[in-house]
N, C-alpha and C positions, 0 to 999 in steps of 0.2 A: 785722590787731594778733593779741602774743599775749599773754599773762601768763608771763612764766620766770621768775619767785622772787615771795613775799610774806611783808611782814617786820609790824614795830610801829617803824621808824624806814629814813631813808636809810642804806644802808650807809656803811663806807668806801673803801672803791672804786668808782670813776665808773657809773653804770647796776644798783648791786647795793642790797641791800638785810638788815638785816640783824633778826635776832629772833625768835621763837620765836611766832604768831597761832595763833587758834583761827578763823580763816574756815573756810565750807563749803567741801570738795572742787573745788566749781563754779567760788567765784571764785579756789581757786588754778590752773584748767585753761581761765580764759577766751581763746578765740579770737572772732578775728570778721572777717570779708575781706567784700570786696565789689567790683562789676565794675560800672564805669559809665564812663559815655561823659564827652568834654570838658565841663568848663565847669556838669557837674552833681555832686550833692553825696546823702550818707544821715548820716543821724543817728540813734544809738544813745544810744538816752535808757535810764535806770537798768541800766545796766551796770556798774558798780562797786556793791556795794552795803553795803561793812562798810569802818569806820576805818581801813582799815588802807594802808602803803604795797605799790607793784606795781610792779615792772622789764617792764617793758617792750619786743618788742622788733616795729619796722611794717616790714613788706615789700611792695614794689613791682614786680608781677607775678615771686611769688615770688623774689625776691634784697633783698637789706636794701642800702640805700640807703649809698653812700661816706660814710667820717668815721663811722662810729660815727651818723652822726645819725640808723637808726634806735631807736636806743635814749633810753630815756627811764626814771626813777623818777617816780611819782605817788602821790598822796594826794588825791581826791575833801575831805577835807575837813581838812587837815594842822593838826597838833597842837590841836584840840579848837575851834578858831574857829568860831565864828558864821556862816562863811561858806563858801562850795561852790567849787571849782574844776573848771574846767571842761577836759576834754583834748582839743587839733584835732590832726588827723596833715592834712594838703595834700598834693598831686603837682599842680605847677606844668605849661603844657605843656608844657615844652621836661625834663616827667618828674621831674625837682625832687623832692626829697621836703622838709618841714621839717616839725614840728610846734610845737606854743605850748602854756601853760594861760596861762586867761584865770579870773578872779576871776567869782565871780557871789552874786547877794546872795540864790539860789536854796540851802538847803542839802540839800533833796530829803529822806531819805528821814531825814535825822540830825537829831535832838533834841538841842538841846542847853540 
């Protein structure tokens, strides 16, 4: 997973963000990678520390998944909502990839 752009809102183009943001350079250049055995998982907590919109690209075995399925625009707390959102990337036993975004009552480090 790597952040390809950071903005203040989702962009008009698919999988793009727009707007200038003041997030730290570290938040603009995020990457995370893991080598996992089948059936295992890894969780990264506190990765997204700014209430910004992130354009994200996932890769599996150094290749992007087919059909743009490895791209997503994500915000950990969209539109100043008092709930948080969690981004999950998954690889199936056949090597297929998908991502999901789910709500969580834990907004993390974001105060409202």
